[in-house]
VOMARTI-189992 format. One record per residue (C-alpha): residue number from 1; residue in three letters; x, y, z. Coordinates in nm, 3 decimals, decimal comma, always signed. Each point is the difference from the previous one (the first is absolute). Layout:
! residues N
    nr   rest         x         y         z
   NUM    Ala         X         Y         Z
...
***
This chain:
! residues 244
    nr   rest         x         y         z
     1    Met    +1,122    -7,542    +9,890
     2    Val    -0,209    -0,219    +0,084
     3    Leu    +0,012    -0,285    +0,125
     4    Pro    -0,212    -0,311    +0,081
     5    Ala    -0,168    -0,060    +0,335
     6    Tyr    +0,124    -0,241    +0,165
     7    Ser    -0,167    -0,259    +0,252
     8    Ser    +0,282    -0,015    +0,253
     9    Leu    +0,336    +0,140    +0,139
    10    Arg    +0,169    -0,312    -0,083
    11    Glu    -0,123    +0,043    -0,420
    12    Leu    +0,085    +0,369    +0,019
    13    Gln    +0,357    -0,099    +0,190
    14    Glu    +0,051    -0,268    -0,312
    15    Ala    -0,115    +0,283    -0,278
    16    Val    +0,291    +0,241    +0,127
    17    Val    +0,252    -0,293    -0,009
    18    Gly    -0,063    -0,016    -0,346
    19    Cys    -0,046    +0,317    -0,104
    20    Asp    +0,230    +0,100    -0,291
    21    Arg    -0,173    +0,415    -0,059
    22    Cys    +0,309    +0,142    +0,038
    23    Pro    +0,274    -0,129    -0,210
    24    Arg    +0,277    +0,236    +0,100
    25    Leu    -0,075    -0,118    +0,396
    26    Arg    -0,040    -0,377    -0,060
    27    Gln    +0,387    +0,019    -0,231
    28    Tyr    +0,140    +0,183    +0,299
    29    Cys    -0,124    -0,204    +0,252
    30    Ala    +0,173    -0,351    -0,228
    31    Gly    +0,253    +0,186    -0,008
    32    Val    +0,073    +0,041    +0,381
    33    Ala    -0,121    -0,345    +0,020
    34    Glu    +0,295    -0,088    -0,195
    35    Glu    +0,291    +0,213    +0,053
    36    Arg    -0,093    -0,026    +0,384
    37    Lys    +0,171    +0,210    +0,309
    38    Pro    +0,321    -0,137    +0,115
    39    Ala    -0,104    -0,136    +0,365
    40    Tyr    -0,305    -0,164    -0,199
    41    Arg    +0,195    -0,150    -0,230
    42    Asn    -0,073    -0,342    +0,078
    43    Gln    -0,363    +0,035    +0,050
    44    Lys    -0,279    -0,031    -0,276
    45    Tyr    -0,180    +0,359    -0,055
    46    Trp    -0,369    +0,043    -0,050
    47    Gly    +0,004    +0,260    -0,290
    48    Arg    -0,396    +0,029    -0,042
    49    Pro    -0,237    +0,186    +0,098
    50    Val    -0,051    +0,026    +0,387
    51    Pro    -0,316    -0,092    +0,119
    52    Gly    -0,182    +0,144    +0,312
    53    His    -0,021    -0,256    +0,332
    54    Gly    -0,162    +0,054    +0,303
    55    Asp    -0,317    -0,109    +0,194
    56    Pro    -0,320    -0,004    -0,199
    57    Asp    -0,163    +0,182    +0,275
    58    Ala    +0,190    +0,259    +0,062
    59    Arg    -0,079    +0,326    +0,138
    60    Leu    +0,306    +0,186    -0,102
    61    Leu    +0,159    +0,008    -0,372
    62    Val    +0,369    +0,116    -0,041
    63    Val    +0,041    +0,149    -0,304
    64    Gly    +0,383    +0,004    -0,129
    65    Leu    +0,196    +0,134    -0,309
    66    Ala    +0,166    -0,331    -0,184
    67    Pro    +0,183    -0,281    +0,071
    68    Gly    +0,319    +0,056    +0,061
    69    Ala    +0,244    -0,141    -0,240
    70    His    +0,196    -0,182    +0,231
    71    Gly    -0,278    -0,054    +0,285
    72    Ala    -0,373    -0,123    -0,111
    73    Asn    +0,145    -0,059    -0,389
    74    Arg    +0,236    -0,224    +0,149
    75    Thr    -0,241    -0,134    +0,274
    76    Gly    -0,287    -0,025    -0,200
    77    Arg    -0,183    +0,117    +0,306
    78    Leu    -0,078    +0,417    +0,064
    79    Phe    +0,227    +0,121    +0,211
    80    Thr    +0,212    -0,282    +0,143
    81    Gly    +0,364    +0,001    -0,037
    82    Asp    +0,098    +0,383    +0,034
    83    Glu    +0,034    +0,281    +0,248
    84    Ser    -0,311    +0,090    -0,113
    85    Ser    -0,134    -0,281    +0,112
    86    Gln    +0,139    -0,051    +0,347
    87    Trp    -0,152    +0,348    +0,079
    88    Leu    -0,330    -0,126    -0,083
    89    Ala    +0,003    -0,317    +0,146
    90    Thr    +0,124    +0,137    +0,332
    91    Ala    -0,274    +0,245    -0,034
    92    Leu    -0,236    -0,206    -0,082
    93    Phe    +0,067    -0,243    +0,301
    94    Leu    +0,025    +0,226    +0,254
    95    His    -0,377    +0,181    -0,083
    96    Arg    -0,112    -0,365    +0,005
    97    Phe    -0,053    -0,054    -0,391
    98    Ala    +0,278    -0,276    -0,037
    99    Asn    +0,065    -0,306    +0,153
   100    Gln    +0,395    +0,075    +0,033
   101    Pro    +0,231    +0,306    -0,087
   102    Asn    +0,266    -0,109    -0,302
   103    Ser    -0,123    -0,075    -0,360
   104    Asp    +0,283    -0,145    -0,148
   105    His    -0,134    -0,256    -0,256
   106    Ala    -0,314    -0,149    -0,183
   107    Gly    +0,029    -0,316    +0,282
   108    Asp    +0,092    +0,166    +0,310
   109    Gly    -0,311    -0,054    +0,143
   110    Leu    -0,189    +0,364    +0,027
   111    Arg    -0,330    +0,025    +0,037
   112    Leu    -0,178    +0,363    -0,007
   113    Arg    -0,338    +0,030    +0,258
   114    Asn    -0,268    +0,211    -0,118
   115    Ala    +0,309    +0,212    -0,275
   116    Tyr    +0,048    -0,063    -0,361
   117    Ile    +0,268    +0,184    -0,216
   118    Ser    +0,014    +0,046    -0,319
   119    Asn    +0,185    +0,257    -0,336
   120    Ala    -0,141    +0,261    -0,170
   121    Val    +0,218    -0,141    -0,286
   122    Arg    +0,082    -0,378    +0,002
   123    Cys    +0,373    -0,046    -0,165
   124    Ala    +0,301    +0,137    +0,097
   125    Pro    +0,094    +0,344    -0,199
   126    Pro    +0,316    +0,101    -0,131
   127    Glu    +0,109    +0,222    +0,250
   128    Asn    -0,265    -0,065    +0,276
   129    Lys    -0,189    +0,270    -0,261
   130    Pro    -0,352    -0,137    -0,204
   131    Gln    -0,087    +0,224    -0,309
   132    Ala    -0,357    +0,129    +0,046
   133    Ala    -0,125    -0,278    -0,283
   134    Glu    +0,084    -0,230    +0,216
   135    Val    -0,182    +0,085    +0,288
   136    Ala    -0,298    +0,031    -0,176
   137    Ala    +0,076    -0,388    -0,132
   138    Cys    -0,013    -0,132    +0,383
   139    Arg    -0,255    +0,268    +0,139
   140    Pro    -0,310    -0,283    -0,043
   141    Tyr    +0,192    -0,247    +0,179
   142    Leu    +0,010    +0,210    +0,301
   143    Glu    -0,345    +0,118    -0,031
   144    Ala    -0,127    -0,396    -0,050
   145    Glu    +0,195    -0,047    +0,371
   146    Ile    -0,195    +0,250    +0,140
   147    Glu    -0,327    -0,129    -0,112
   148    Leu    +0,106    -0,393    +0,112
   149    Leu    +0,075    +0,173    +0,296
   150    Thr    -0,304    +0,004    +0,200
   151    Arg    +0,071    +0,048    +0,338
   152    Leu    +0,246    +0,329    -0,099
   153    Gln    -0,002    +0,326    +0,200
   154    Val    +0,312    +0,168    -0,039
   155    Val    +0,264    -0,008    -0,295
   156    Leu    +0,379    +0,141    +0,116
   157    Thr    +0,172    +0,120    -0,301
   158    Leu    +0,357    +0,031    +0,017
   159    Gly    +0,129    +0,278    -0,182
   160    Arg    -0,152    +0,217    -0,272
   161    Leu    +0,008    -0,230    -0,340
   162    Ala    -0,247    -0,242    +0,269
   163    Phe    -0,197    +0,260    +0,140
   164    Glu    -0,101    +0,186    -0,332
   165    Thr    -0,035    -0,289    -0,078
   166    Thr    -0,244    -0,138    +0,241
   167    Ala    -0,172    +0,286    +0,025
   168    Gly    -0,091    +0,083    -0,344
   169    Val    -0,141    -0,479    +0,018
   170    Leu    -0,209    +0,155    +0,348
   171    Gly    -0,167    +0,323    -0,226
   172    Gly    +0,250    +0,216    +0,202
   173    Ala    +0,235    +0,124    -0,299
   174    Gly    +0,175    +0,355    +0,042
   175    Leu    +0,019    -0,105    +0,391
   176    Val    +0,312    +0,184    +0,161
   177    Phe    +0,255    -0,275    +0,081
   178    Arg    +0,190    +0,107    +0,340
   179    His    +0,175    -0,250    +0,273
   180    Gly    -0,270    -0,088    +0,269
   181    Ala    -0,290    +0,137    -0,177
   182    Val    -0,315    -0,183    +0,026
   183    Tyr    -0,302    +0,036    -0,196
   184    Leu    -0,387    -0,092    +0,028
   185    Leu    -0,128    -0,076    -0,332
   186    Pro    -0,417    -0,086    -0,031
   187    Gly    -0,066    -0,371    +0,005
   188    Arg    +0,344    -0,065    -0,085
   189    Pro    +0,295    -0,155    +0,214
   190    Thr    +0,165    +0,270    +0,191
   191    Leu    +0,360    +0,098    -0,146
   192    Val    +0,337    +0,047    +0,147
   193    Ala    +0,293    +0,175    -0,132
   194    Ser    +0,339    -0,076    +0,102
   195    Tyr    +0,386    +0,047    -0,094
   196    His    +0,075    -0,301    -0,187
   197    Pro    +0,290    -0,230    +0,230
   198    Ser    +0,259    +0,029    -0,295
   199    Gln    +0,355    -0,013    +0,101
   200    Gln    +0,022    +0,368    -0,126
   201    Asn    -0,279    +0,120    +0,203
   202    Thr    +0,109    -0,136    +0,334
   203    Arg    +0,375    +0,008    -0,088
   204    Thr    +0,003    +0,348    -0,070
   205    Gly    -0,251    +0,028    +0,327
   206    Leu    -0,311    +0,170    -0,191
   207    Leu    -0,179    -0,284    +0,160
   208    Thr    +0,100    -0,194    +0,339
   209    Pro    -0,083    -0,258    +0,240
   210    Ser    -0,241    +0,204    +0,208
   211    Met    -0,149    +0,158    -0,289
   212    Trp    -0,041    -0,359    -0,150
   213    Met    -0,185    -0,129    +0,340
   214    Glu    -0,182    +0,319    +0,043
   215    Ile    -0,157    -0,080    -0,368
   216    Phe    -0,100    -0,389    +0,098
   217    Ala    -0,128    +0,155    +0,356
   218    Leu    -0,241    +0,209    -0,216
   219    Val    -0,095    -0,264    -0,186
   220    Arg    -0,097    -0,194    +0,265
   221    Arg    -0,166    +0,249    +0,174
   222    Glu    -0,247    +0,057    -0,338
   223    Leu    -0,071    -0,347    +0,001
   224    Asp    -0,148    +0,034    +0,367
   225    Pro    -0,351    +0,115    +0,004
   226    Gly    -0,107    +0,319    +0,163
   227    Gln    +0,257    +0,176    -0,208
   228    Thr    -0,206    +0,280    -0,242
   229    Ser    +0,251    +0,291    -0,068
   230    Ala    +0,041    +0,047    -0,378
   231    Val    +0,348    +0,098    -0,042
   232    Arg    +0,304    -0,030    +0,231
   233    Leu    +0,362    +0,019    -0,023
   234    Ala    +0,214    -0,244    +0,168
   235    Pro    +0,179    +0,118    +0,379
   236    Gly    +0,335    +0,168    -0,125
   237    Thr    -0,069    +0,093    -0,347
   238    Asp    -0,073    +0,363    -0,081
   239    Ser    -0,320    +0,201    +0,093
   240    Gly    -0,296    -0,002    -0,215
   241    Ile    -0,368    -0,074    -0,183
   242    Met    -0,110    -0,142    -0,304
   243    Glu    -0,344    +0,030    -0,049
   244    Thr    -0,143    -0,281    -0,225
***
């Protein structure tokens, strides 16, 4: 699916908000916004596709799976208003990519520094499981973001679907997802893989706070000058080398 070229991130963001390419997802988002979660029954939900956000001069792009039904689909800003959002905001703050350690709502004052946040899919999917055609329909938005973020050096992907989608965009189709893996791709940003900070992963211990912080320490090292190794695993993960 080919989308028109965009002259700016703002133009791209507006196009995402107005997207209606996936009727199933649009219907689901609108339904969640109408029904609402009891804890948020007095709030007006966003209920539309959620665009990326952050610093236009970002050196780091973080790519997640999709908006949370009662997180970004409610607040209108990716990784905002749920538990996963707090994990990400805290890590970004501690590693100097954000001005505060919380991401509660769209007007909370959060500002990203040298970082931009996006998703493989821009609408909240039922059971957090987008269909292959829906992922393909959203992929051109990610392609456009990567081209418009002209200072980009590292892409951190959260979860297997985000990793595989982004790897395909960067010309690394077929690369193996493994938490802590780092791939150098010729002429493209460095690709880093992490488990997603979803409740399913964090509450079961698949992703621990120390593992999560190690990923961001790894990312920060990748952005520092003089780092030349091709593939590494973050400390605390299974050892191994993957050829690119």
